[in-house]
OpenMM code with the backbone's topology and positions (N, CA, C; nanometers):
from openmm import Vec3, app, unit

residues = "MET ILE VAL GLU ALA ILE GLU MET ASP ILE THR LYS ILE GLY GLU LYS ALA ASP ALA ILE VAL ASN ALA ALA ASN GLU THR LEU LEU GLY GLY GLY GLY VAL ASP GLY ALA ILE HIS ARG ALA ALA GLY PRO GLU LEU LEU GLU GLU CYS ARG LYS LEU SER GLY CYS LYS PRO GLY GLU ALA LYS ALA THR LYS ALA TYR ARG LEU ASN ASN LYS TYR ILE ILE HIS THR VAL GLY PRO ARG TYR ARG LEU ASP PRO THR PRO ALA GLU THR LEU SER ARG CYS TYR LEU ASN CYS LEU LYS LEU ALA ASP GLU LEU GLY LEU GLU SER ILE ALA PHE PRO SER ILE SER THR GLY ALA PHE GLY TYR PRO ILE GLU GLU ALA ALA GLU VAL CYS ALA LYS ALA VAL CYS GLY TYR LYS PRO LYS ASN LEU LYS ARG PHE TYR MET CYS ILE PHE ASN ASP ASP LYS ALA LYS LYS ILE TYR ASN SER ALA PHE LYS ARG HIS GLU LYS LYS THR".split()
positions = [
    Vec3(0.0849, -0.1179, 0.0000),
    Vec3(0.0000, 0.0000, 0.0000),
    Vec3(0.0894, 0.1242, 0.0000),
    Vec3(0.0579, 0.2179, -0.0847),
    Vec3(0.1302, 0.3455, -0.0892),
    Vec3(0.0725, 0.4352, 0.0195),
    Vec3(0.1591, 0.4904, 0.1023),
    Vec3(0.1193, 0.5721, 0.2162),
    Vec3(0.1885, 0.7072, 0.2054),
    Vec3(0.1095, 0.8164, 0.2097),
    Vec3(0.1716, 0.9485, 0.2050),
    Vec3(0.0834, 1.0545, 0.2692),
    Vec3(0.1496, 1.1550, 0.3250),
    Vec3(0.0809, 1.2724, 0.3776),
    Vec3(0.0847, 1.3802, 0.2709),
    Vec3(-0.0298, 1.4434, 0.2492),
    Vec3(-0.0403, 1.5512, 0.1518),
    Vec3(-0.1070, 1.6707, 0.2201),
    Vec3(-0.0767, 1.7895, 0.1708),
    Vec3(-0.1383, 1.9096, 0.2256),
    Vec3(-0.2632, 1.9389, 0.1431),
    Vec3(-0.3807, 1.9122, 0.2040),
    Vec3(-0.5057, 1.9268, 0.1297),
    Vec3(-0.6250, 1.9275, 0.2240),
    Vec3(-0.7279, 1.9985, 0.1854),
    Vec3(-0.8570, 1.9935, 0.2531),
    Vec3(-0.9184, 1.8577, 0.2186),
    Vec3(-0.9438, 1.7753, 0.3181),
    Vec3(-0.9935, 1.6386, 0.2943),
    Vec3(-1.1251, 1.6373, 0.2170),
    Vec3(-1.2053, 1.7412, 0.2296),
    Vec3(-1.3336, 1.7447, 0.1577),
    Vec3(-1.3149, 1.7704, 0.0087),
    Vec3(-1.1917, 1.8043, -0.0326),
    Vec3(-1.1655, 1.8347, -0.1734),
    Vec3(-1.0819, 1.7266, -0.2430),
    Vec3(-1.0558, 1.6158, -0.1764),
    Vec3(-0.9710, 1.5120, -0.2367),
    Vec3(-1.0415, 1.4401, -0.3516),
    Vec3(-1.1728, 1.4412, -0.3513),
    Vec3(-1.2495, 1.3882, -0.4631),
    Vec3(-1.2227, 1.2427, -0.4940),
    Vec3(-1.2181, 1.2106, -0.6223),
    Vec3(-1.2078, 1.0724, -0.6682),
    Vec3(-1.0741, 1.0060, -0.6382),
    Vec3(-0.9758, 1.0820, -0.5890),
    Vec3(-0.8477, 1.0209, -0.5509),
    Vec3(-0.8674, 0.9219, -0.4358),
    Vec3(-0.9748, 0.9413, -0.3583),
    Vec3(-1.0011, 0.8542, -0.2428),
    Vec3(-1.1438, 0.8005, -0.2497),
    Vec3(-1.1567, 0.6682, -0.2446),
    Vec3(-1.2903, 0.6069, -0.2425),
    Vec3(-1.3665, 0.6470, -0.1166),
    Vec3(-1.2929, 0.6641, -0.0066),
    Vec3(-1.3554, 0.7050, 0.1196),
    Vec3(-1.2694, 0.8098, 0.1872),
    Vec3(-1.3364, 0.8983, 0.2594),
    Vec3(-1.2657, 0.9886, 0.3490),
    Vec3(-1.3060, 0.9524, 0.4910),
    Vec3(-1.2176, 0.9785, 0.5844),
    Vec3(-1.2445, 0.9491, 0.7244),
    Vec3(-1.2810, 1.0782, 0.7955),
    Vec3(-1.3850, 1.0695, 0.8748),
    Vec3(-1.4287, 1.1815, 0.9565),
    Vec3(-1.3834, 1.1588, 1.1000),
    Vec3(-1.3055, 1.2522, 1.1534),
    Vec3(-1.2664, 1.2503, 1.2945),
    Vec3(-1.3842, 1.3092, 1.3717),
    Vec3(-1.4759, 1.2224, 1.4090),
    Vec3(-1.6048, 1.2631, 1.4645),
    Vec3(-1.6043, 1.2671, 1.6171),
    Vec3(-1.7149, 1.3145, 1.6716),
    Vec3(-1.7362, 1.3008, 1.8156),
    Vec3(-1.8310, 1.1828, 1.8360),
    Vec3(-1.8557, 1.1455, 1.9596),
    Vec3(-1.9331, 1.0242, 1.9901),
    Vec3(-2.0752, 1.0245, 1.9350),
    Vec3(-2.1338, 1.1411, 1.9129),
    Vec3(-2.2723, 1.1469, 1.8633),
    Vec3(-2.2819, 1.1228, 1.7131),
    Vec3(-2.1737, 1.1508, 1.6411),
    Vec3(-2.1685, 1.1480, 1.4933),
    Vec3(-2.2577, 1.2544, 1.4298),
    Vec3(-2.3021, 1.3509, 1.5070),
    Vec3(-2.3980, 1.4498, 1.4572),
    Vec3(-2.3328, 1.5817, 1.4156),
    Vec3(-2.2037, 1.5801, 1.3920),
    Vec3(-2.1342, 1.7008, 1.3489),
    Vec3(-2.0727, 1.7727, 1.4670),
    Vec3(-1.9836, 1.8635, 1.4365),
    Vec3(-1.9148, 1.9389, 1.5407),
    Vec3(-1.8242, 2.0408, 1.4760),
    Vec3(-1.7109, 2.0655, 1.5372),
    Vec3(-1.6163, 2.1623, 1.4837),
    Vec3(-1.5104, 2.0951, 1.3998),
    Vec3(-1.4125, 2.1722, 1.3592),
    Vec3(-1.2977, 2.1206, 1.2849),
    Vec3(-1.3350, 2.0416, 1.1610),
    Vec3(-1.2624, 1.9319, 1.1388),
    Vec3(-1.2841, 1.8497, 1.0197),
    Vec3(-1.4244, 1.7885, 1.0199),
    Vec3(-1.4765, 1.7544, 1.1371),
    Vec3(-1.6111, 1.6976, 1.1493),
    Vec3(-1.7146, 1.7940, 1.0910),
    Vec3(-1.7090, 1.9192, 1.1337),
    Vec3(-1.8023, 2.0197, 1.0829),
    Vec3(-1.7846, 2.0438, 0.9341),
    Vec3(-1.6592, 2.0482, 0.8884),
    Vec3(-1.6320, 2.0714, 0.7459),
    Vec3(-1.6890, 1.9586, 0.6601),
    Vec3(-1.6739, 1.8346, 0.7055),
    Vec3(-1.7263, 1.7206, 0.6296),
    Vec3(-1.8789, 1.7232, 0.6281),
    Vec3(-1.9405, 1.7507, 0.7406),
    Vec3(-2.0873, 1.7576, 0.7449),
    Vec3(-2.1389, 1.8689, 0.6536),
    Vec3(-2.0743, 1.9853, 0.6550),
    Vec3(-2.1189, 2.0964, 0.5676),
    Vec3(-2.1040, 2.0586, 0.4207),
    Vec3(-1.9908, 1.9986, 0.3857),
    Vec3(-1.9650, 1.9645, 0.2452),
    Vec3(-2.0544, 1.8510, 0.1956),
    Vec3(-2.0846, 1.7547, 0.2814),
    Vec3(-2.1666, 1.6401, 0.2407),
    Vec3(-2.3144, 1.6755, 0.2320),
    Vec3(-2.3581, 1.7737, 0.3090),
    Vec3(-2.4972, 1.8158, 0.3056),
    Vec3(-2.5815, 1.7545, 0.4158),
    Vec3(-2.7057, 1.7998, 0.4293),
    Vec3(-2.7925, 1.7578, 0.5410),
    Vec3(-2.8289, 1.6092, 0.5407),
    Vec3(-2.8166, 1.5441, 0.4272),
    Vec3(-2.8467, 1.4005, 0.4213),
    Vec3(-2.7516, 1.3193, 0.5096),
    Vec3(-2.6283, 1.3673, 0.5227),
    Vec3(-2.5317, 1.2983, 0.6080),
    Vec3(-2.5792, 1.2983, 0.7528),
    Vec3(-2.6258, 1.4108, 0.8008),
    Vec3(-2.6757, 1.4187, 0.9378),
    Vec3(-2.7928, 1.3233, 0.9581),
    Vec3(-2.8813, 1.3157, 0.8608),
    Vec3(-2.9963, 1.2244, 0.8711),
    Vec3(-2.9512, 1.0790, 0.8827),
    Vec3(-2.8535, 1.0385, 0.8019),
    Vec3(-2.8041, 0.9011, 0.8110),
    Vec3(-2.7311, 0.8777, 0.9435),
    Vec3(-2.6517, 0.9748, 0.9868),
    Vec3(-2.5770, 0.9602, 1.1126),
    Vec3(-2.6709, 0.9462, 1.2326),
    Vec3(-2.7856, 1.0099, 1.2286),
    Vec3(-2.8822, 0.9978, 1.3384),
    Vec3(-2.9261, 0.8527, 1.3583),
    Vec3(-2.9264, 0.7745, 1.2525),
    Vec3(-2.9698, 0.6343, 1.2586),
    Vec3(-2.8612, 0.5399, 1.3100),
    Vec3(-2.7380, 0.5888, 1.3252),
    Vec3(-2.6257, 0.5027, 1.3638),
    Vec3(-2.6067, 0.4888, 1.5147),
    Vec3(-2.6801, 0.5641, 1.5932),
    Vec3(-2.6721, 0.5574, 1.7404),
    Vec3(-2.5315, 0.5853, 1.7942),
    Vec3(-2.4620, 0.6773, 1.7334),
    Vec3(-2.3316, 0.7187, 1.7832),
    Vec3(-2.2205, 0.6196, 1.7529),
    Vec3(-2.1049, 0.6466, 1.8128),
    Vec3(-1.9849, 0.5651, 1.7886),
    Vec3(-1.8927, 0.5809, 1.9094),
    Vec3(-1.8383, 0.4711, 1.9557),
    Vec3(-1.7454, 0.4742, 2.0695),
    Vec3(-1.6037, 0.5026, 2.0201),
    Vec3(-1.5197, 0.5619, 2.1061),
    Vec3(-1.3807, 0.5855, 2.0660),
    Vec3(-1.3125, 0.4570, 2.0175),
    Vec3(-1.2426, 0.4703, 1.9042),
    Vec3(-1.1717, 0.3560, 1.8456),
    Vec3(-1.2533, 0.2774, 1.7450),
    Vec3(-1.3855, 0.2949, 1.7448),
    Vec3(-1.4710, 0.2234, 1.6493),
    Vec3(-1.4794, 0.2999, 1.5178),
    Vec3(-1.5385, 0.2369, 1.4162),
    Vec3(-1.5573, 0.2997, 1.2857),
    Vec3(-1.6926, 0.2588, 1.2281),
    Vec3(-1.7610, 0.3553, 1.1662),
    Vec3(-1.8894, 0.3305, 1.1001),
    Vec3(-1.8910, 0.4047, 0.9674),
    Vec3(-1.9527, 0.3448, 0.8665),
    Vec3(-1.9549, 0.4036, 0.7322),
    Vec3(-2.0922, 0.4587, 0.6967),
    Vec3(-2.0901, 0.5671, 0.6194),
    Vec3(-2.2120, 0.6243, 0.5608),
    Vec3(-2.1834, 0.6544, 0.4137),
    Vec3(-2.2880, 0.6890, 0.3427),
    Vec3(-2.2715, 0.7407, 0.2066),
    Vec3(-2.1988, 0.8748, 0.2159),
    Vec3(-2.1441, 0.9210, 0.1045),
    Vec3(-2.0709, 1.0485, 0.1019),
    Vec3(-2.1580, 1.1652, 0.0548),
    Vec3(-2.2755, 1.1357, 0.0020),
    Vec3(-2.3715, 1.2362, -0.0420),
    Vec3(-2.3111, 1.3362, -0.1392),
    Vec3(-2.2963, 1.4622, -0.1040),
    Vec3(-2.2513, 1.5655, -0.1980),
    Vec3(-2.0998, 1.5667, -0.2200),
    Vec3(-2.0282, 1.4828, -0.1486),
    Vec3(-1.8837, 1.4722, -0.1698),
    Vec3(-1.8567, 1.3754, -0.2842),
    Vec3(-1.7450, 1.3927, -0.3507),
    Vec3(-1.7117, 1.3102, -0.4659),
    Vec3(-1.6313, 1.1867, -0.4232),
    Vec3(-1.6833, 1.1172, -0.3220),
    Vec3(-1.6243, 0.9932, -0.2712),
    Vec3(-1.7368, 0.8921, -0.2611),
    Vec3(-1.7043, 0.7650, -0.2425),
    Vec3(-1.8083, 0.6630, -0.2270),
    Vec3(-1.8630, 0.6609, -0.0843),
    Vec3(-1.7751, 0.6768, 0.0133),
    Vec3(-1.8149, 0.6654, 0.1541),
    Vec3(-1.7451, 0.7680, 0.2413),
    Vec3(-1.8052, 0.7894, 0.3574),
    Vec3(-1.7399, 0.8575, 0.4690),
    Vec3(-1.7322, 0.7531, 0.5797),
    Vec3(-1.6136, 0.7320, 0.6317),
    Vec3(-1.5960, 0.6407, 0.7445),
    Vec3(-1.5713, 0.7276, 0.8677),
    Vec3(-1.6584, 0.7140, 0.9648),
    Vec3(-1.6533, 0.7962, 1.0858),
    Vec3(-1.5820, 0.7191, 1.1963),
    Vec3(-1.4930, 0.7865, 1.2667),
    Vec3(-1.4255, 0.7271, 1.3813),
    Vec3(-1.4114, 0.8324, 1.4900),
    Vec3(-1.4078, 0.7873, 1.6128),
    Vec3(-1.3936, 0.8780, 1.7268),
    Vec3(-1.2584, 0.8529, 1.7907),
    Vec3(-1.1730, 0.9533, 1.7846),
    Vec3(-1.0405, 0.9418, 1.8429),
    Vec3(-1.0416, 0.9660, 1.9927),
    Vec3(-0.9299, 0.9379, 2.0554),
    Vec3(-0.9195, 0.9573, 2.2003),
    Vec3(-0.9044, 1.1048, 2.2369),
    Vec3(-0.9576, 1.1392, 2.3519),
    Vec3(-0.9296, 1.2700, 2.4118),
    Vec3(-0.8008, 1.2473, 2.4910),
    Vec3(-0.6946, 1.3101, 2.4450),
    Vec3(-0.5594, 1.2762, 2.4900),
    Vec3(-0.5433, 1.2731, 2.6421),
    Vec3(-0.5883, 1.3718, 2.7115),
    Vec3(-0.5679, 1.3791, 2.8564),
    Vec3(-0.6732, 1.3018, 2.9358),
    Vec3(-0.7783, 1.2558, 2.8717),
    Vec3(-0.8860, 1.1861, 2.9422),
    Vec3(-0.8861, 1.0357, 2.9191),
    Vec3(-0.8374, 0.9921, 2.8047),
    Vec3(-0.8356, 0.8490, 2.7720),
    Vec3(-0.7184, 0.7833, 2.8462),
    Vec3(-0.7428, 0.6756, 2.9216),
    Vec3(-0.6325, 0.6114, 2.9945),
    Vec3(-0.5295, 0.5446, 2.9025),
    Vec3(-0.5696, 0.5086, 2.7818),
    Vec3(-0.4783, 0.4458, 2.6851),
    Vec3(-0.4944, 0.5130, 2.5478),
    Vec3(-0.4519, 0.6393, 2.5357),
    Vec3(-0.4773, 0.7117, 2.4107),
    Vec3(-0.4118, 0.6499, 2.2877),
    Vec3(-0.2907, 0.5961, 2.3006),
    Vec3(-0.2235, 0.5372, 2.1839),
    Vec3(-0.2981, 0.4137, 2.1347),
    Vec3(-0.3471, 0.3326, 2.2267),
    Vec3(-0.4232, 0.2131, 2.1887),
    Vec3(-0.5535, 0.2520, 2.1183),
    Vec3(-0.6227, 0.3503, 2.1724),
    Vec3(-0.7487, 0.3951, 2.1118),
    Vec3(-0.7234, 0.4543, 1.9739),
    Vec3(-0.6197, 0.5370, 1.9614),
    Vec3(-0.5895, 0.5985, 1.8318),
    Vec3(-0.5512, 0.4922, 1.7292),
    Vec3(-0.4729, 0.3948, 1.7689),
    Vec3(-0.4364, 0.2860, 1.6786),
    Vec3(-0.5616, 0.2110, 1.6310),
    Vec3(-0.6536, 0.1845, 1.7231),
    Vec3(-0.7790, 0.1168, 1.6852),
    Vec3(-0.8592, 0.1996, 1.5846),
    Vec3(-0.8561, 0.3320, 1.5979),
    Vec3(-0.9250, 0.4181, 1.5005),
    Vec3(-0.8743, 0.3891, 1.3591),
    Vec3(-0.7423, 0.3943, 1.3437),
    Vec3(-0.6843, 0.3715, 1.2110),
    Vec3(-0.7121, 0.2297, 1.1620),
    Vec3(-0.6872, 0.1312, 1.2464),
    Vec3(-0.7051, -0.0081, 1.2038),
    Vec3(-0.8507, -0.0412, 1.1727),
    Vec3(-0.9446, 0.0059, 1.2530),
    Vec3(-1.0859, -0.0230, 1.2261),
    Vec3(-1.1351, 0.0458, 1.0999),
    Vec3(-1.0848, 0.1651, 1.0714),
    Vec3(-1.1202, 0.2317, 0.9452),
    Vec3(-1.0633, 0.1564, 0.8257),
    Vec3(-0.9384, 0.1130, 0.8358),
    Vec3(-0.8769, 0.0370, 0.7262),
    Vec3(-0.9494, -0.0958, 0.7027),
    Vec3(-0.9836, -0.1658, 0.8104),
    Vec3(-1.0574, -0.2925, 0.7972),
    Vec3(-1.1931, -0.2706, 0.7326),
    Vec3(-1.2636, -0.1664, 0.7752),
    Vec3(-1.3949, -0.1368, 0.7180),
    Vec3(-1.3822, -0.1018, 0.5699),
    Vec3(-1.2806, -0.0239, 0.5342),
    Vec3(-1.2578, 0.0095, 0.3926),
    Vec3(-1.2314, -0.1162, 0.3111),
    Vec3(-1.1528, -0.2081, 0.3655),
    Vec3(-1.1271, -0.3347, 0.2967),
    Vec3(-1.2555, -0.4164, 0.2821),
    Vec3(-1.3369, -0.4211, 0.3874),
    Vec3(-1.4644, -0.4941, 0.3812),
    Vec3(-1.5565, -0.4361, 0.2743),
    Vec3(-1.5481, -0.3051, 0.2522),
    Vec3(-1.6302, -0.2386, 0.1509),
    Vec3(-1.5694, -0.2504, 0.0112),
    Vec3(-1.4520, -0.3125, 0.0009),
    Vec3(-1.3867, -0.3318, -0.1292),
    Vec3(-1.3203, -0.2070, -0.1845),
    Vec3(-1.2836, -0.1130, -0.0981),
    Vec3(-1.2265, 0.0138, -0.1439),
    Vec3(-1.0771, 0.0002, -0.1712),
    Vec3(-1.0285, 0.0841, -0.2626),
    Vec3(-0.8870, 0.0819, -0.2990),
    Vec3(-0.8079, 0.2001, -0.2438),
    Vec3(-0.8777, 0.3059, -0.2025),
    Vec3(-0.8070, 0.4246, -0.1537),
    Vec3(-0.8868, 0.4908, -0.0417),
    Vec3(-0.8124, 0.5503, 0.0520),
    Vec3(-0.8749, 0.6123, 0.1685),
    Vec3(-0.7940, 0.7349, 0.2087),
    Vec3(-0.8635, 0.8378, 0.2565),
    Vec3(-0.7986, 0.9604, 0.3034),
    Vec3(-0.8401, 0.9870, 0.4477),
    Vec3(-0.7414, 1.0133, 0.5309),
    Vec3(-0.7621, 1.0403, 0.6727),
    Vec3(-0.7252, 1.1841, 0.7067),
    Vec3(-0.7906, 1.2410, 0.8082),
    Vec3(-0.7383, 1.3629, 0.8697),
    Vec3(-0.6452, 1.3202, 0.9837),
    Vec3(-0.5815, 1.4142, 1.0463),
    Vec3(-0.4962, 1.3850, 1.1613),
    Vec3(-0.5869, 1.3694, 1.2844),
    Vec3(-0.6246, 1.2471, 1.3141),
    Vec3(-0.7237, 1.2178, 1.4180),
    Vec3(-0.6738, 1.2585, 1.5568),
    Vec3(-0.7595, 1.3291, 1.6282),
    Vec3(-0.7409, 1.3699, 1.7683),
    Vec3(-0.6382, 1.4786, 1.7933),
    Vec3(-0.5740, 1.5329, 1.6896),
    Vec3(-0.4689, 1.6319, 1.7125),
    Vec3(-0.5218, 1.7750, 1.7222),
    Vec3(-0.6501, 1.7938, 1.7001),
    Vec3(-0.7089, 1.9276, 1.7142),
    Vec3(-0.7653, 1.9467, 1.8537),
    Vec3(-0.8957, 1.9571, 1.8628),
    Vec3(-0.9635, 1.9830, 1.9899),
    Vec3(-0.9410, 1.8725, 2.0937),
    Vec3(-0.9092, 1.7504, 2.0489),
    Vec3(-0.8901, 1.6403, 2.1434),
    Vec3(-0.7482, 1.6380, 2.2025),
    Vec3(-0.6595, 1.7293, 2.1573),
    Vec3(-0.5329, 1.7564, 2.2232),
    Vec3(-0.4182, 1.6578, 2.2084),
    Vec3(-0.4237, 1.5677, 2.1111),
    Vec3(-0.3154, 1.4696, 2.0944),
    Vec3(-0.1941, 1.5392, 2.0318),
    Vec3(-0.0758, 1.5299, 2.0909),
    Vec3(0.0434, 1.5912, 2.0308),
    Vec3(0.0731, 1.5295, 1.8938),
    Vec3(0.0990, 1.6140, 1.7958),
    Vec3(0.1139, 1.5710, 1.6572),
    Vec3(0.2258, 1.4679, 1.6391),
    Vec3(0.3387, 1.4857, 1.7053),
    Vec3(0.4500, 1.3921, 1.6883),
    Vec3(0.4112, 1.2527, 1.7369),
    Vec3(0.3460, 1.2451, 1.8519),
    Vec3(0.3015, 1.1161, 1.9059),
    Vec3(0.1934, 1.0545, 1.8172),
    Vec3(0.0992, 1.1375, 1.7721),
    Vec3(-0.0096, 1.0884, 1.6871),
    Vec3(0.0446, 1.0325, 1.5564),
    Vec3(0.1439, 1.0993, 1.4987),
    Vec3(0.2029, 1.0531, 1.3726),
    Vec3(0.2696, 0.9169, 1.3905),
    Vec3(0.3366, 0.8955, 1.5024),
    Vec3(0.4014, 0.7665, 1.5290),
    Vec3(0.2977, 0.6545, 1.5424),
    Vec3(0.1903, 0.6819, 1.6167),
    Vec3(0.0846, 0.5809, 1.6339),
    Vec3(0.0215, 0.5484, 1.4990),
    Vec3(-0.0089, 0.6512, 1.4223),
    Vec3(-0.0686, 0.6330, 1.2895),
    Vec3(0.0231, 0.5516, 1.1996),
    Vec3(0.1494, 0.5909, 1.1907),
    Vec3(0.2435, 0.5233, 1.1010),
    Vec3(0.2621, 0.3768, 1.1390),
    Vec3(0.2725, 0.3497, 1.2672),
    Vec3(0.2893, 0.2112, 1.3123),
    Vec3(0.1683, 0.1274, 1.2736),
    Vec3(0.0474, 0.1821, 1.2944),
    Vec3(-0.0754, 0.1089, 1.2614),
    Vec3(-0.0895, 0.0891, 1.1111),
    Vec3(-0.0749, 0.1964, 1.0357),
    Vec3(-0.0986, 0.1917, 0.8906),
    Vec3(0.0082, 0.1092, 0.8189),
    Vec3(0.1346, 0.1316, 0.8525),
    Vec3(0.2424, 0.0596, 0.7842),
    Vec3(0.2463, -0.0881, 0.8227),
    Vec3(0.1887, -0.1222, 0.9368),
    Vec3(0.1832, -0.2620, 0.9781),
    Vec3(0.0593, -0.3351, 0.9299),
    Vec3(-0.0349, -0.2617, 0.8716),
    Vec3(-0.1608, -0.3208, 0.8250),
    Vec3(-0.1387, -0.3925, 0.6918),
    Vec3(-0.1947, -0.5107, 0.6792),
    Vec3(-0.1848, -0.5876, 0.5542),
    Vec3(-0.3196, -0.5774, 0.4807),
    Vec3(-0.3266, -0.4927, 0.3796),
    Vec3(-0.4546, -0.4695, 0.3115),
    Vec3(-0.4980, -0.5851, 0.2213),
    Vec3(-0.6302, -0.5959, 0.2074),
    Vec3(-0.6885, -0.6915, 0.1122),
    Vec3(-0.7091, -0.6223, -0.0217),
    Vec3(-0.7691, -0.5041, -0.0176),
    Vec3(-0.8016, -0.4295, -0.1391),
    Vec3(-0.7316, -0.2945, -0.1472),
    Vec3(-0.7085, -0.2346, -0.0316),
    Vec3(-0.6538, -0.0990, -0.0282),
    Vec3(-0.5167, -0.0915, -0.0936),
    Vec3(-0.5023, 0.0100, -0.1793),
    Vec3(-0.3763, 0.0308, -0.2489),
    Vec3(-0.3126, 0.1652, -0.2126),
    Vec3(-0.3948, 0.2578, -0.1602),
    Vec3(-0.3444, 0.3931, -0.1361),
    Vec3(-0.4038, 0.4499, -0.0081),
    Vec3(-0.3177, 0.5110, 0.0735),
    Vec3(-0.3545, 0.5762, 0.1985),
    Vec3(-0.3044, 0.7202, 0.1932),
    Vec3(-0.3955, 0.8146, 0.2073),
    Vec3(-0.3581, 0.9556, 0.2135),
    Vec3(-0.3833, 1.0084, 0.3542),
    Vec3(-0.2877, 1.0834, 0.4076),
    Vec3(-0.3082, 1.1593, 0.5291),
    Vec3(-0.3237, 1.3035, 0.4827),
    Vec3(-0.4442, 1.3573, 0.4915),
    Vec3(-0.4703, 1.4934, 0.4457),
    Vec3(-0.4461, 1.5920, 0.5591),
    Vec3(-0.3466, 1.6744, 0.5409),
    Vec3(-0.3101, 1.7763, 0.6385),
    Vec3(-0.3566, 1.9110, 0.5837),
    Vec3(-0.4325, 1.9820, 0.6638),
    Vec3(-0.4892, 2.1103, 0.6206),
    Vec3(-0.3977, 2.2251, 0.6614),
    Vec3(-0.3367, 2.2902, 0.5622),
    Vec3(-0.2575, 2.4120, 0.5834),
    Vec3(-0.1497, 2.4010, 0.6906),
    Vec3(-0.0712, 2.2953, 0.6892),
    Vec3(0.0328, 2.2800, 0.7904),
    Vec3(0.1467, 2.1956, 0.7330),
    Vec3(0.2414, 2.2620, 0.6684),
    Vec3(0.3529, 2.1917, 0.6053),
    Vec3(0.4370, 2.1155, 0.7077),
    Vec3(0.4521, 2.1705, 0.8280),
    Vec3(0.5301, 2.1032, 0.9329),
    Vec3(0.4648, 1.9705, 0.9701),
    Vec3(0.3341, 1.9689, 0.9885),
    Vec3(0.2635, 1.8448, 1.0239),
    Vec3(0.2753, 1.7429, 0.9111),
    Vec3(0.2671, 1.7889, 0.7864),
    Vec3(0.2826, 1.6980, 0.6719),
    Vec3(0.4195, 1.6312, 0.6762),
    Vec3(0.5226, 1.7078, 0.7057),
    Vec3(0.6585, 1.6533, 0.7131),
    Vec3(0.6719, 1.5550, 0.8293),
    Vec3(0.6078, 1.5844, 0.9412),
    Vec3(0.6124, 1.4946, 1.0578),
    Vec3(0.5507, 1.3593, 1.0212),
    Vec3(0.4338, 1.3615, 0.9552),
    Vec3(0.3700, 1.2357, 0.9157),
    Vec3(0.4528, 1.1608, 0.8128),
    Vec3(0.5017, 1.2289, 0.7100),
    Vec3(0.5795, 1.1597, 0.6069),
    Vec3(0.7075, 1.0995, 0.6646),
    Vec3(0.7695, 1.1684, 0.7583),
    Vec3(0.8888, 1.1154, 0.8236),
    Vec3(0.8542, 0.9892, 0.9037),
    Vec3(0.7435, 0.9927, 0.9768),
    Vec3(0.6995, 0.8747, 1.0533),
    Vec3(0.6675, 0.7586, 0.9594),
    Vec3(0.6014, 0.7871, 0.8468),
    Vec3(0.5699, 0.6806, 0.7510),
    Vec3(0.6982, 0.6162, 0.6989),
    Vec3(0.7977, 0.6963, 0.6654),
    Vec3(0.9241, 0.6413, 0.6138),
    Vec3(0.9915, 0.5524, 0.7180),
    Vec3(0.9932, 0.5959, 0.8427),
    Vec3(1.0546, 0.5152, 0.9497),
    Vec3(0.9837, 0.3812, 0.9662),
    Vec3(0.8524, 0.3813, 0.9611),
    Vec3(0.7770, 0.2593, 0.9859),
    Vec3(0.7671, 0.1704, 0.8618),
    Vec3(0.7765, 0.2258, 0.7434),
    Vec3(0.7761, 0.1437, 0.6214),
    Vec3(0.8997, 0.0536, 0.6185),
    Vec3(1.0101, 0.1022, 0.6701),
    Vec3(1.1335, 0.0238, 0.6718),
    Vec3(1.1228, -0.0956, 0.7656),
    Vec3(1.0375, -0.0835, 0.8682),
    Vec3(1.0240, -0.1899, 0.9675),
    Vec3(0.9284, -0.3006, 0.9232),
    Vec3(0.8455, -0.2727, 0.8229),
    Vec3(0.7444, -0.3731, 0.7825),
    Vec3(0.7861, -0.4492, 0.6590),
] * unit.nanometer
topology = app.Topology()
chain = topology.addChain("A")
for resn in residues:
    res = topology.addResidue(resn, chain)
    for name in ("N", "CA", "C"):
        topology.addAtom(name, app.Element.getBySymbol(name[0]), res)
């Protein structure tokens, strides 16, 4: 699987990714940051479908249609709140792995992630990049061929993720 961090608004990745991942809150009903941006871009139909999912626990993943976005699916996951979760690295790793497994189950070939939990949930970017890289580079895909980490307006964060990916690709 090709793994890379790119500087891009995840809602604009379009057909390059069969699915985009939403760093959601437990309700799945929208919020701030990337969650709010994805809900606004996908349209009100996304909120209607999310209401039927009965929320999502940290580390889990659930899929919906992408509606007005030019992707097949949105995969929603809830990352750890860094200072509140007793095992934040384990929860964050489960976020990535459960999204990848769900994408494989759906027969998808490409997926785009935001930097889960590094905004309002307070996860330090360097630590988050290491957890992500270890999980993603160690995952053995069935269908997935491409993994994008979409970083919004932050060249330093993009470099941190790409450096972590290179370190972990050598180990797998």
